[in-house]
C-alpha positions as CSV (number, residue, x, y, z in Angstrom):
1,M,25.5,-4.3,-10.0
2,T,25.6,-2.7,-6.5
3,M,23.3,-4.1,-3.8
4,K,20.9,-1.5,-2.4
5,P,21.0,-1.4,1.5
6,I,18.4,-4.0,3.0
7,I,16.3,-1.1,4.5
8,E,15.2,-0.1,0.8
9,Y,13.5,-3.2,0.2
10,T,10.1,-4.1,1.1
11,D,9.7,-7.4,-0.5
12,F,12.5,-10.1,0.7
13,R,12.2,-12.2,-2.4
14,K,13.3,-9.3,-4.3
15,F,16.2,-8.8,-2.0
16,M,17.3,-12.5,-1.8
17,Q,17.1,-12.1,-5.9
18,D,19.4,-9.2,-5.9
19,F,21.7,-10.8,-3.4
20,Y,21.9,-13.9,-5.8
21,E,22.6,-11.7,-8.9
22,D,25.2,-9.6,-7.3
23,R,27.1,-12.7,-6.0
24,K,26.7,-14.4,-9.4
25,L,28.3,-11.1,-11.0
26,R,31.2,-11.0,-8.9
27,H,31.9,-14.8,-9.0
28,A,30.6,-18.1,-9.9
29,F,27.5,-18.6,-7.7
30,S,24.5,-20.8,-8.4
31,W,21.1,-21.5,-6.8
32,R,22.5,-24.7,-5.8
33,E,25.4,-22.9,-4.0
34,F,23.1,-20.4,-2.5
35,S,20.6,-23.4,-1.2
36,K,23.4,-25.1,0.3
37,L,24.9,-22.0,1.9
38,A,21.7,-21.7,3.7
39,G,21.6,-25.3,4.8
40,F,18.9,-26.6,2.7
41,S,19.1,-30.4,1.1
42,S,17.1,-29.2,-2.4
43,C,19.7,-27.7,-4.5
44,S,16.9,-25.3,-6.0
45,Y,15.3,-24.3,-2.9
46,M,16.3,-20.5,-2.7
47,K,14.9,-20.2,-6.4
48,V,11.5,-21.7,-5.5
49,V,11.3,-19.4,-2.6
50,C,12.5,-16.3,-4.7
51,D,9.7,-17.6,-7.4
52,G,7.2,-17.2,-4.7
53,K,6.5,-21.1,-4.8
54,S,7.5,-21.8,-1.1
55,K,7.9,-19.9,1.9
56,L,10.6,-19.7,4.7
57,S,10.1,-21.2,7.9
58,K,11.4,-19.3,11.0
59,I,14.5,-21.6,10.9
60,G,14.9,-20.8,7.1
61,V,14.7,-17.2,7.9
62,E,17.7,-17.7,10.2
63,R,19.8,-19.8,7.7
64,T,19.1,-17.7,4.9
65,G,19.9,-14.6,6.7
66,Q,23.1,-16.1,7.8
67,A,23.7,-17.3,4.3
68,M,23.6,-13.6,2.9
69,G,25.7,-12.3,5.9
70,L,23.2,-10.4,7.8
71,V,23.9,-9.0,11.3
72,G,22.5,-6.7,13.7
73,Y,19.6,-4.5,12.6
74,E,20.0,-6.1,8.9
75,M,18.9,-9.5,10.2
76,E,15.9,-8.0,12.3
77,Y,14.7,-6.2,9.4
78,F,14.9,-9.2,7.1
79,R,13.1,-11.3,9.8
80,A,10.3,-8.6,9.8
81,M,10.5,-8.4,6.0
82,V,9.6,-12.0,5.6
83,K,6.6,-11.6,8.1
84,F,5.3,-8.8,6.0
85,G,5.7,-11.0,2.7
86,Q,4.3,-14.2,4.4
87,E,1.4,-13.1,6.7
88,E,-2.0,-14.0,5.5
89,S,-3.6,-11.6,8.1
90,D,-4.0,-7.9,7.3
91,E,-3.3,-7.4,11.0
92,K,-0.2,-9.0,11.2
93,K,1.1,-7.8,8.0
94,K,0.6,-4.3,9.2
95,A,2.3,-5.1,12.3
96,A,5.7,-6.6,10.6
97,Y,5.6,-3.5,8.4
98,E,5.5,-1.2,11.2
99,E,8.2,-3.3,12.8
100,M,10.2,-2.7,9.5
101,L,9.6,1.3,10.0
102,A,10.7,1.0,13.4
103,I,14.0,-0.5,12.7
104,A,14.7,1.9,10.1
105,K,13.7,4.6,12.3
106,V,16.0,3.7,15.2
107,N,19.0,3.2,12.7
108,K,18.2,6.7,11.1
109,V,17.5,5.1,7.8
110,R,14.2,5.9,5.8
111,V,12.3,3.0,4.2
112,L,10.9,3.7,0.8
113,D,7.4,4.2,0.6
114,S,6.8,4.6,4.4
115,D,5.2,8.1,3.7
116,V,2.9,6.6,1.1
117,F,1.9,4.0,3.9
118,D,1.1,6.5,6.5
119,F,-0.7,8.9,4.0
120,Y,-3.3,6.1,3.6
121,G,-3.4,5.9,7.4
122,S,-6.5,8.4,7.6
123,W,-9.1,9.5,5.1
124,K,-8.3,12.9,6.1
125,N,-5.2,12.9,4.5
126,P,-6.2,12.4,0.7
127,V,-9.3,14.7,1.2
128,I,-7.1,17.5,2.7
129,R,-4.6,17.1,-0.2
130,E,-7.5,17.6,-2.6
131,L,-9.4,20.4,-0.7
132,A,-6.4,22.5,0.4
133,P,-5.4,23.7,-3.0
134,M,-9.0,24.7,-4.0
135,M,-9.2,27.1,-1.1
136,P,-6.2,29.4,-1.0
137,G,-5.7,31.5,2.1
138,A,-8.4,29.2,4.1
139,T,-7.7,28.4,7.8
140,P,-7.7,25.0,9.2
141,G,-10.8,25.9,10.7
142,E,-12.5,26.9,7.3
143,L,-10.9,23.7,5.6
144,A,-12.7,21.6,8.6
145,K,-16.1,23.1,8.1
146,K,-16.2,22.1,4.4
147,C,-15.5,18.2,5.3
148,Y,-18.2,15.4,5.6
149,P,-18.2,14.6,8.2
150,E,-16.9,17.9,9.7
151,V,-13.4,17.3,11.4
152,S,-11.8,19.6,13.9
153,A,-9.3,22.6,12.9
154,E,-6.6,20.7,14.8
155,D,-7.0,17.4,12.7
156,V,-6.7,19.6,9.7
157,K,-3.6,21.5,10.7
158,K,-2.1,18.0,11.5
159,A,-3.0,16.5,8.2
160,L,-1.5,19.7,6.6
161,G,1.7,19.3,8.7
162,F,2.1,15.6,7.4
163,L,1.4,16.4,3.6
164,V,3.7,19.2,3.6
165,K,6.7,17.4,5.5
166,N,6.3,14.3,3.1
167,E,5.9,16.6,0.0
168,F,2.2,15.6,-0.8
169,L,1.5,19.4,-0.7
170,K,3.8,22.4,-1.0
171,K,3.2,25.8,0.6
172,A,2.7,28.5,-1.9
173,G,1.8,31.3,0.4
174,E,-0.1,32.1,3.8
175,N,-2.5,29.1,4.3
176,T,-2.1,28.4,0.4
177,F,-1.0,25.1,-0.9
178,E,-0.1,23.2,-4.0
179,Q,-0.2,19.8,-5.0
180,T,3.6,18.3,-5.7
181,E,2.1,15.4,-8.1
182,K,-1.3,14.6,-9.4
183,S,-1.2,11.1,-8.2
184,V,0.1,9.1,-5.1
185,V,1.8,6.0,-5.8
186,G,4.2,3.4,-4.0
187,N,5.4,0.2,-3.5
188,P,2.4,-2.2,-4.7
189,E,2.5,-4.3,-1.7
190,A,2.7,-1.9,0.8
191,T,0.0,0.6,-0.8
192,R,-2.4,-2.4,-1.1
193,L,-2.3,-3.1,2.4
194,A,-2.4,0.6,3.5
195,I,-5.4,1.0,1.1
196,R,-7.3,-1.8,2.8
197,D,-7.7,0.3,5.8
198,M,-8.5,3.2,3.8
199,H,-11.5,1.2,1.9
200,R,-12.6,0.3,5.5
201,E,-13.0,4.0,6.5
202,M,-14.3,5.0,3.3
203,A,-16.8,2.3,3.4
204,G,-18.0,3.9,6.7
205,L,-18.2,7.5,5.4
206,A,-20.4,6.0,2.0
207,G,-23.1,4.7,4.4
208,A,-23.4,8.0,6.2
209,S,-23.5,9.7,3.0
210,L,-27.0,8.3,2.2
211,D,-28.4,11.0,4.1
212,L,-27.3,13.7,1.8
213,P,-29.6,14.7,-1.1
214,R,-29.8,12.6,-4.0
215,N,-28.4,15.1,-6.3
216,E,-25.3,15.1,-4.3
217,R,-24.5,11.3,-4.2
218,N,-25.3,8.3,-6.6
219,F,-25.8,4.8,-5.2
220,T,-26.4,1.8,-7.4
221,G,-26.0,-1.9,-6.9
222,V,-27.1,-5.3,-8.3
223,T,-27.0,-8.9,-6.8
224,M,-26.2,-11.4,-9.3
225,G,-24.6,-15.0,-10.0
226,V,-21.5,-15.1,-11.9
227,S,-18.6,-17.7,-12.9
228,K,-15.1,-17.0,-12.1
229,D,-14.7,-16.2,-15.9
230,S,-17.5,-13.6,-15.7
231,Y,-16.0,-12.1,-12.4
232,D,-12.7,-11.5,-14.4
233,R,-14.5,-9.7,-17.1
234,I,-16.6,-7.6,-14.8
235,V,-13.3,-6.5,-12.7
236,K,-11.8,-5.4,-16.3
237,V,-14.8,-3.5,-17.0
238,L,-14.6,-1.7,-13.6
239,D,-10.9,-1.1,-14.4
240,D,-11.5,0.5,-17.5
241,C,-14.5,2.4,-16.0
242,L,-12.2,3.9,-13.2
243,R,-9.5,5.0,-15.6
244,Q,-12.0,6.8,-17.6
245,V,-13.3,8.6,-14.5
246,V,-9.8,9.4,-13.5
247,A,-9.0,11.2,-17.0
248,I,-12.4,13.1,-16.7
249,A,-11.3,14.3,-13.1
250,N,-7.7,15.2,-14.2
251,E,-9.1,17.3,-17.1
252,D,-11.3,19.3,-15.0
253,K,-10.1,22.9,-14.5
254,N,-12.7,24.2,-12.2
255,I,-12.7,21.7,-9.5
256,D,-14.8,22.9,-6.4
257,Q,-15.4,19.9,-4.4
258,V,-13.9,16.7,-3.2
259,Y,-15.7,13.2,-4.1
260,R,-14.8,9.8,-3.4
261,M,-16.1,6.9,-5.9
262,N,-15.9,3.3,-4.4
263,L,-16.1,0.5,-7.0
264,Q,-17.2,-2.6,-5.0
265,L,-17.8,-6.0,-6.2
266,F,-17.5,-8.9,-3.3
267,P,-19.1,-12.3,-2.5
268,L,-22.3,-12.7,-0.8
269,T,-21.8,-16.5,-0.7
270,R,-19.2,-19.2,-1.1
271,S,-19.1,-21.2,-4.4
272,A,-22.0,-23.7,-4.6
273,K,-19.3,-25.9,-6.4
274,E,-16.8,-25.9,-3.7
275,N,-17.3,-29.1,-2.1
276,E,-19.0,-31.1,-4.9
277,N,-16.3,-33.7,-5.2
278,V,-16.0,-34.2,-1.1
């Protein structure tokens, strides 16, 4: 096994695990030795961290980085990667991820999935990715007029440039584009964080779409009381529903419009039993 460059990681625990496995293959190396090398008294601390059962403190980050021989930009990247993996706030996680991208860019190294993260930075990117192939030969201005809400031709031109550069679309002629893949995927953690911003944007667009004719949009909702078990069952039903909807869309050979479907299930109260033993 050959260790990948640290810049190719977005999960600091996976990086630590791979470091351990690499060292273990080359000579006798144990979790005890790894923990001792990093200056921890617990002989299993590094394994506990890698298993996601404990976090690294600021001092722990420095000790662990030194134990793995990280220097220069590698150590800077490791610090940012730990922040990305451990921060609770979306805003702080996003800032940490952007710091990782900046370190990689300065050192002329590409972070895996950074283009997917940027892809979800604006609702225009996925919309134009779907719309442009439907309208071969259409100018950015013509594409812009088809969007809800209407956007500028410059916004569309910018989105097309990004999509082609990062190979989400490929040019097939003058103002003519084709999708390179049916779906967009990436690192689950990075994609999950990026999609949260997308969900916020799409929620705003959903509210505005209430003004469209009823035969062009569908809104339903129900307020109900559920237990944790029922919640899990409902989520599974929603996941199954989404897969079926995607399958229907993928089979369509005559698409002429871009739609967005939001499946939302969220709490309106805290648990009534939350403080029952206090």
